[in-house]
C-alpha positions as CSV (number, residue, x, y, z in Angstrom):
1,X,7.6,66.8,279.9
2,X,5.5,66.3,276.7
3,X,3.0,68.7,278.2
4,X,5.7,71.4,278.7
5,X,7.0,70.9,275.1
6,X,3.4,71.1,273.8
7,X,2.7,74.3,275.7
8,X,6.0,75.8,274.6
9,X,5.2,75.0,271.0
10,X,1.8,76.7,271.4
11,X,3.4,79.8,272.9
12,X,6.0,80.0,270.1
13,X,3.3,79.5,267.5
14,X,1.3,82.4,269.1
15,X,4.3,84.6,269.1
16,X,5.2,83.8,265.5
17,X,1.6,84.5,264.4
18,X,1.5,87.7,266.4
19,X,4.8,88.8,264.8
20,X,3.6,87.8,261.4
21,X,0.4,89.8,262.0
22,X,2.4,92.9,263.1
23,X,4.7,92.5,260.1
24,X,1.8,92.1,257.8
25,X,0.1,95.2,259.2
26,X,3.1,97.4,258.8
27,X,3.8,96.0,255.4
28,X,0.3,96.8,254.3
29,X,0.6,100.2,256.0
30,X,3.8,101.0,254.1
31,X,2.3,99.7,250.8
32,X,-1.2,101.3,251.1
33,X,-0.8,104.0,253.8
34,X,-0.7,106.9,251.3
35,X,-3.8,105.7,249.6
36,X,-5.7,105.3,252.9
37,X,-4.6,108.7,254.1
38,X,-5.7,110.4,250.8
39,X,-9.0,108.5,250.6
40,X,-11.8,111.2,250.7
41,X,-13.5,109.3,253.6
42,X,-10.5,110.0,255.9
43,X,-12.1,112.5,258.4
44,X,-8.7,113.5,259.7
45,X,-8.1,115.7,256.6
46,X,-11.4,115.6,254.6
47,X,-14.9,116.9,255.3
48,X,-17.6,115.4,253.0
49,X,-14.8,114.5,250.5
50,X,-13.4,118.0,250.5
51,X,-9.8,118.6,251.8
52,X,-10.0,120.8,254.9
53,X,-6.9,120.2,257.0
54,X,-3.5,120.9,255.5
55,X,-0.6,123.3,255.7
56,X,-0.4,126.7,254.0
57,X,0.7,127.3,250.4
58,X,2.4,130.6,249.7
59,X,4.0,132.2,246.7
60,X,7.6,133.4,246.5
61,X,6.8,136.6,248.3
62,X,4.9,135.1,251.1
63,X,1.4,135.8,249.7
64,X,-0.9,133.1,251.0
65,X,-2.5,131.1,248.2
66,X,-4.3,128.6,250.4
67,X,-4.5,127.7,254.0
68,X,-6.7,126.0,256.7
69,X,-8.6,128.4,258.9
70,X,-11.2,127.3,261.5
71,X,-11.3,123.8,260.0
72,X,-12.0,125.1,256.5
73,X,-9.7,125.3,253.5
74,X,-9.6,128.9,252.2
75,X,-7.9,130.6,249.3
76,X,-6.5,134.1,248.8
77,X,-9.0,136.9,249.3
78,X,-8.4,138.3,245.8
79,X,-10.4,136.6,243.0
80,X,-7.8,137.4,240.4
81,X,-5.0,135.6,242.4
82,X,-7.3,132.6,243.0
83,X,-8.1,132.2,239.3
84,X,-4.4,132.8,238.2
85,X,-2.9,130.3,240.6
86,X,-5.6,127.5,240.9
87,X,-3.8,125.2,238.5
88,X,-0.6,125.4,240.5
89,X,-2.3,125.2,243.9
90,X,-5.0,122.8,243.0
91,X,-8.7,122.4,244.0
92,X,-9.8,120.7,247.3
93,X,-11.6,117.9,245.5
94,X,-8.6,116.6,243.6
95,X,-9.8,117.3,240.1
96,X,-6.6,119.1,239.2
97,X,-4.2,116.1,239.6
98,X,-1.1,118.2,239.0
99,X,-1.9,120.8,241.6
100,X,-0.2,121.0,245.0
101,X,-3.4,119.8,246.9
102,X,-3.2,116.5,245.0
103,X,0.5,116.0,244.0
104,X,1.9,117.2,247.4
105,X,-1.0,116.0,249.6
106,X,1.3,113.9,251.8
107,X,3.6,116.8,252.5
108,X,0.8,119.3,253.1
109,X,-0.9,117.0,255.6
110,X,2.3,116.1,257.4
111,X,2.0,112.4,256.6
112,X,4.7,109.8,257.0
113,X,4.7,106.0,257.0
114,X,5.7,105.8,260.7
115,X,3.3,108.3,262.3
116,X,0.6,108.6,259.7
117,X,-1.2,112.0,259.8
118,X,0.6,113.0,263.0
119,X,-0.8,116.5,263.2
120,X,-4.6,116.4,263.5
121,X,-4.9,120.2,264.1
122,X,-4.9,120.8,260.4
123,X,-1.6,122.6,260.4
124,X,0.5,120.0,258.6
125,X,3.5,121.2,256.6
126,X,3.7,124.4,254.6
127,X,4.8,124.8,250.9
128,X,6.6,127.8,249.6
129,X,6.2,128.0,245.8
130,X,8.4,129.8,243.4
131,X,5.6,131.5,241.4
132,X,4.9,135.2,241.7
133,X,1.1,135.8,242.2
134,X,1.3,139.3,240.7
135,X,3.0,138.0,237.5
136,X,0.5,135.2,237.3
137,X,-2.4,137.7,237.5
138,X,-0.7,139.7,234.6
139,X,-0.6,136.4,232.6
140,X,-4.3,135.7,233.3
141,X,-5.3,139.2,232.2
142,X,-3.2,139.0,229.1
143,X,-4.7,135.6,228.0
144,X,-8.2,137.1,228.5
145,X,-10.9,134.9,226.9
146,X,-8.4,132.7,225.1
147,X,-7.5,129.1,226.1
148,X,-3.8,128.5,226.5
149,X,-0.9,128.8,228.9
150,X,2.0,131.0,229.9
151,X,5.0,129.4,231.5
152,X,8.1,131.4,232.6
153,X,11.1,130.2,234.6
154,X,14.5,131.5,235.7
155,X,16.9,129.5,233.5
156,X,19.8,130.1,235.9
157,X,18.0,128.8,239.0
158,X,15.2,126.7,237.7
159,X,12.5,128.6,239.6
160,X,9.1,128.8,237.8
161,X,7.7,132.3,238.3
162,X,4.6,131.9,236.2
163,X,2.4,128.9,235.4
164,X,-1.0,130.0,234.3
165,X,-3.5,128.0,232.4
166,X,-6.9,129.0,230.9
167,X,-9.8,128.4,230.9
168,X,-9.7,128.7,234.7
169,X,-12.2,129.1,237.5
170,X,-12.7,130.6,240.9
171,X,-12.4,127.9,243.7
172,X,-14.6,130.1,245.9
173,X,-17.5,130.0,243.5
174,X,-20.3,127.5,244.0
175,X,-20.9,127.4,240.3
176,X,-19.7,124.3,238.4
177,X,-16.6,125.3,236.4
178,X,-17.2,125.4,232.7
179,X,-14.8,125.4,229.7
180,X,-13.1,122.6,227.8
181,X,-10.3,121.2,229.9
182,X,-10.8,123.6,232.8
183,X,-9.1,121.3,235.3
184,X,-6.1,120.7,232.9
185,X,-2.8,122.5,233.6
186,X,-1.9,123.1,230.0
187,X,1.7,123.9,230.7
188,X,2.3,120.4,232.2
189,X,-0.4,118.3,230.6
190,X,-1.2,119.9,227.3
191,X,0.1,118.7,223.9
192,X,-0.1,120.8,220.7
193,X,1.1,120.8,217.1
194,X,4.2,123.0,217.3
195,X,4.2,124.7,213.9
196,X,7.3,126.7,213.2
197,X,8.8,126.6,216.7
198,X,9.9,123.1,215.7
199,X,12.3,124.7,213.2
200,X,14.5,125.4,216.2
201,X,15.0,121.6,216.6
202,X,15.7,121.2,212.8
203,X,18.2,124.1,213.0
204,X,20.0,122.6,216.0
205,X,20.2,119.2,214.3
206,X,21.7,120.9,211.2
207,X,24.3,122.6,213.4
208,X,25.1,119.3,215.0
209,X,25.3,117.1,211.9
210,X,26.0,119.2,208.8
211,X,29.4,120.7,208.6
212,X,28.2,123.4,206.2
213,X,25.1,124.3,208.1
214,X,25.9,128.0,208.5
215,X,26.8,128.5,204.9
216,X,24.5,126.1,203.0
217,X,21.6,127.4,200.9
218,X,18.4,125.9,199.6
219,X,16.0,127.3,197.0
220,X,12.5,128.5,197.9
221,X,10.0,129.4,195.2
222,X,7.0,129.9,197.4
223,X,7.7,126.3,198.4
224,X,9.5,123.3,197.0
225,X,8.6,120.0,195.3
226,X,9.4,116.9,197.3
227,X,9.0,113.4,195.8
228,X,6.6,114.9,193.3
229,X,4.4,116.7,195.9
230,X,4.3,120.4,196.7
231,X,5.3,121.8,200.1
232,X,4.2,125.4,200.3
233,X,5.9,128.4,201.9
234,X,4.4,131.8,202.6
235,X,7.2,133.6,200.9
236,X,9.5,133.4,197.8
237,X,12.9,133.4,199.4
238,X,15.0,132.3,196.5
239,X,18.4,130.9,197.6
240,X,18.3,131.2,201.4
241,X,20.7,130.4,204.3
242,X,20.0,129.1,207.8
243,X,19.9,132.4,209.6
244,X,17.7,134.0,207.0
245,X,15.5,131.0,206.9
246,X,14.9,131.1,210.6
247,X,14.2,134.8,210.5
248,X,11.7,134.4,207.6
249,X,10.4,131.0,208.9
250,X,11.0,129.5,205.4
251,X,9.2,126.2,205.1
252,X,11.1,125.1,202.0
253,X,14.5,125.5,203.6
254,X,13.7,123.5,206.8
255,X,11.9,120.8,204.8
256,X,14.9,120.3,202.6
257,X,17.2,120.5,205.7
258,X,15.2,117.7,207.3
259,X,15.7,115.5,204.1
260,X,19.4,116.4,204.2
261,X,19.7,115.3,207.8
262,X,17.6,112.1,207.5
263,X,15.2,110.6,210.0
264,X,17.8,109.2,212.3
265,X,19.7,112.4,213.0
266,X,16.7,114.6,213.3
267,X,15.0,112.2,215.7
268,X,18.2,111.9,217.8
269,X,18.3,115.7,218.2
270,X,14.6,115.9,219.0
271,X,15.0,113.3,221.7
272,X,18.1,115.1,223.2
273,X,15.9,118.2,223.8
274,X,13.1,116.2,225.4
275,X,10.9,114.6,222.7
276,X,9.6,111.0,223.1
277,X,10.0,110.9,226.8
278,X,7.9,112.0,229.8
279,X,9.6,114.8,231.7
280,X,8.8,115.6,235.3
281,X,8.3,118.8,237.2
282,X,8.9,118.3,241.0
283,X,8.1,114.6,240.4
284,X,4.9,115.3,238.6
285,X,4.8,113.6,235.2
286,X,4.2,115.9,232.2
287,X,2.6,115.0,228.9
288,X,5.1,113.6,226.3
289,X,6.2,115.6,223.3
290,X,6.2,113.3,220.3
291,X,8.3,113.1,217.1
292,X,7.8,109.9,215.1
293,X,8.9,109.7,211.5
294,X,10.3,106.2,211.1
295,X,7.4,105.2,208.7
296,X,6.9,108.6,207.1
297,X,7.3,109.2,203.3
298,X,9.5,112.0,202.1
299,X,6.8,114.7,201.9
300,X,5.5,113.9,205.4
301,X,9.0,113.9,206.7
302,X,9.6,117.3,205.1
303,X,6.4,118.6,206.8
304,X,7.7,117.2,210.1
305,X,10.8,119.3,209.8
306,X,8.7,122.5,209.9
307,X,6.6,121.3,212.8
308,X,3.6,119.8,211.1
309,X,2.8,116.2,210.0
310,X,2.2,114.4,213.4
311,X,4.5,116.4,215.6
312,X,3.3,117.2,219.1
313,X,4.8,119.4,221.7
314,X,4.2,119.8,225.5
315,X,4.7,123.4,226.5
316,X,6.8,122.4,229.6
317,X,9.2,120.4,227.5
318,X,9.7,123.5,225.2
319,X,10.3,125.7,228.3
320,X,13.1,123.3,229.3
321,X,14.4,123.5,225.7
322,X,14.4,127.3,225.7
323,X,16.3,127.3,229.0
324,X,18.9,125.0,227.5
325,X,19.6,127.4,224.6
326,X,19.6,130.4,227.0
327,X,22.0,128.7,229.5
328,X,24.7,127.8,227.0
329,X,23.4,124.3,226.3
330,X,22.7,123.2,229.9
331,X,19.0,123.1,230.8
332,X,18.3,123.6,234.5
333,X,15.1,121.7,235.3
334,X,12.2,124.0,236.3
335,X,10.7,123.5,239.7
336,X,7.7,124.9,241.6
337,X,8.2,123.9,245.2
338,X,10.9,126.1,246.7
339,X,10.8,124.5,250.2
340,X,8.7,122.7,252.7
341,X,8.5,123.7,256.3
342,X,6.8,122.2,259.3
343,X,4.3,123.9,261.6
344,X,7.2,125.3,263.7
345,X,8.9,126.9,260.7
346,X,11.7,124.3,260.4
347,X,12.8,123.5,256.9
348,X,12.1,119.9,256.0
349,X,13.0,119.9,252.4
350,X,14.5,122.3,249.8
351,X,14.4,122.1,246.0
352,X,17.2,120.2,244.3
353,X,18.9,121.7,241.3
354,X,18.9,119.3,238.4
355,X,20.3,119.8,234.9
356,X,20.5,118.2,231.4
357,X,23.1,118.9,228.8
358,X,21.1,119.4,225.6
359,X,23.6,120.9,223.2
360,X,27.1,122.3,222.9
361,X,27.7,125.9,224.1
362,X,28.8,126.8,220.5
363,X,25.5,125.7,219.0
364,X,23.5,127.3,221.8
365,X,25.2,130.6,221.1
366,X,24.5,130.3,217.4
367,X,20.8,129.5,218.0
368,X,20.5,132.3,220.5
369,X,22.0,134.8,218.0
370,X,19.6,133.8,215.3
371,X,16.6,134.0,217.7
372,X,17.8,137.4,218.8
373,X,17.8,138.6,215.2
374,X,14.3,137.2,214.8
375,X,13.1,139.7,217.4
376,X,15.2,142.6,216.3
377,X,14.5,142.3,212.6
378,X,11.0,140.7,212.5
379,X,8.9,140.7,215.7
380,X,9.8,144.1,217.0
381,X,12.4,144.7,219.7
382,X,10.5,147.7,221.0
383,X,7.8,145.4,222.4
384,X,10.4,144.0,224.8
385,X,12.4,147.1,225.7
386,X,15.5,146.3,227.8
387,X,14.9,142.6,227.9
388,X,17.0,141.5,224.9
389,X,14.5,138.9,224.0
390,X,15.5,136.0,221.7
391,X,12.5,134.2,220.3
392,X,10.6,132.1,217.7
393,X,7.0,132.3,216.7
394,X,4.9,129.4,215.5
395,X,1.6,129.2,213.7
396,X,0.3,125.6,214.2
397,X,-2.3,124.3,211.7
398,X,-4.9,122.3,213.5
399,X,-7.4,121.5,210.7
400,X,-8.8,123.0,207.6
401,X,-11.6,124.8,209.3
402,X,-9.9,125.7,212.6
403,X,-8.0,128.9,213.3
404,X,-4.3,127.9,214.0
405,X,-2.8,128.0,217.4
406,X,-0.4,130.8,218.2
407,X,3.0,130.1,219.7
408,X,5.9,132.3,221.0
409,X,8.9,130.7,222.7
410,X,12.2,132.1,223.8
411,X,14.1,133.8,226.6
412,X,15.6,137.1,227.8
413,X,19.3,137.5,227.2
414,X,19.6,140.4,229.7
415,X,21.4,139.0,232.8
416,X,19.1,141.0,235.0
417,X,16.1,139.1,233.7
418,X,17.3,135.5,233.1
419,X,13.9,134.1,232.1
420,X,12.8,131.6,229.5
421,X,9.2,131.5,228.4
422,X,6.7,129.5,226.4
423,X,3.3,130.9,225.3
424,X,0.6,128.9,223.5
425,X,-2.8,130.5,222.6
426,X,-5.3,128.1,221.2
427,X,-7.0,129.1,217.9
428,X,-5.6,132.7,218.0
429,X,-4.0,132.8,214.6
430,X,-0.4,133.7,213.7
431,X,2.3,133.4,216.2
432,X,3.5,137.0,215.6
433,X,0.2,138.1,217.0
434,X,-1.6,137.0,220.1
435,X,1.2,134.9,221.6
436,X,3.8,137.6,221.1
437,X,1.6,140.3,222.5
438,X,0.8,138.2,225.6
439,X,4.4,137.3,226.1
440,X,5.4,141.0,226.0
441,X,2.6,142.0,228.4
442,X,3.8,139.4,231.0
443,X,7.6,139.7,230.6
444,X,7.5,143.5,231.3
445,X,6.2,142.7,234.8
446,X,9.5,140.9,235.6
447,X,11.7,143.9,235.1
């Protein structure tokens, strides 16, 4: 009897240990499976550390941007399309961490925790992106030799139609890519001093917190003295109101408005439109826009209200902000992946529509009206014929000896072209120059 009990105990122990081993294996697989799958030594999807087996990536019109062919990963046959879309598609070595080849590797390879890489043929799942490759090429050509980014999305649907970053490179070239930050998607991962585009945040905060915002005036005599220090302005605007101050980009007005608001109210507005938090695009973390003035003195706080001091802006965050103004205060979150289908064409996943309430419809309408006047009376409406563009330029100082960055942000009011945009051109000078010209060249392709 004792012998039977002892044998039974041994059998039970073996079963328990076996079950524990199986449990441990599946627990480890669940915990580490994605990492094992994406490890460059995995010969199911990599060859010599280069991704070779994955599904196809296409643009919104079905143009193939990347696919696997005869066991090799190939890009579009046109060099211009390859260079314009590489930051969205990603390289096969994973240097562009925000590209689809890295951020959506699991989906492209058909991986799941139960079956692993269940399709070893290299077909995997297919991604249909929202970008338009022809618009992307137009943006690439418009940027030319400048470093910068052009981002455009449909503020009604959330679809990103253009996401171009320069410097760029041809993934088909054997040459080592050159250029500072060549692997960085500047729309998602860049941060820049905003310059005068931040005045839109200060204007919104005034509309939200100052009852007399639309009628109040401040004096500008080529600048203003704050706490015994001089804050300069490019013009002498005398007694100027909010709408005129935005049109003329009056530093003195917005610095004094910041002081009138106080650090708490202006920071609260900035955070409502996306500052001091990491936004995500299709689950991909973006760089954080920063507004921090809690320890600033009055003159620095005044400079912060016009987009200088230590203000930093991520272009994607401002794209969302522009969409919020355009869409009556509700910002529809931009997305790049329209849908995912399996090798048989069945839809596995569709994009979800997310939104954030950034401001009241009344204040969005007031801001849009002022931005529309900027274009009609200052920047030149003829450059954007038929688009009814509302916008704000920015000239961001980046050091005493460096040429400023050029910004242009805004949206089209025309219901046939519901697009918000953000353009940043590094070291290109005034905002009403390179950035505005580039925006005009790209936006006209959307008509």
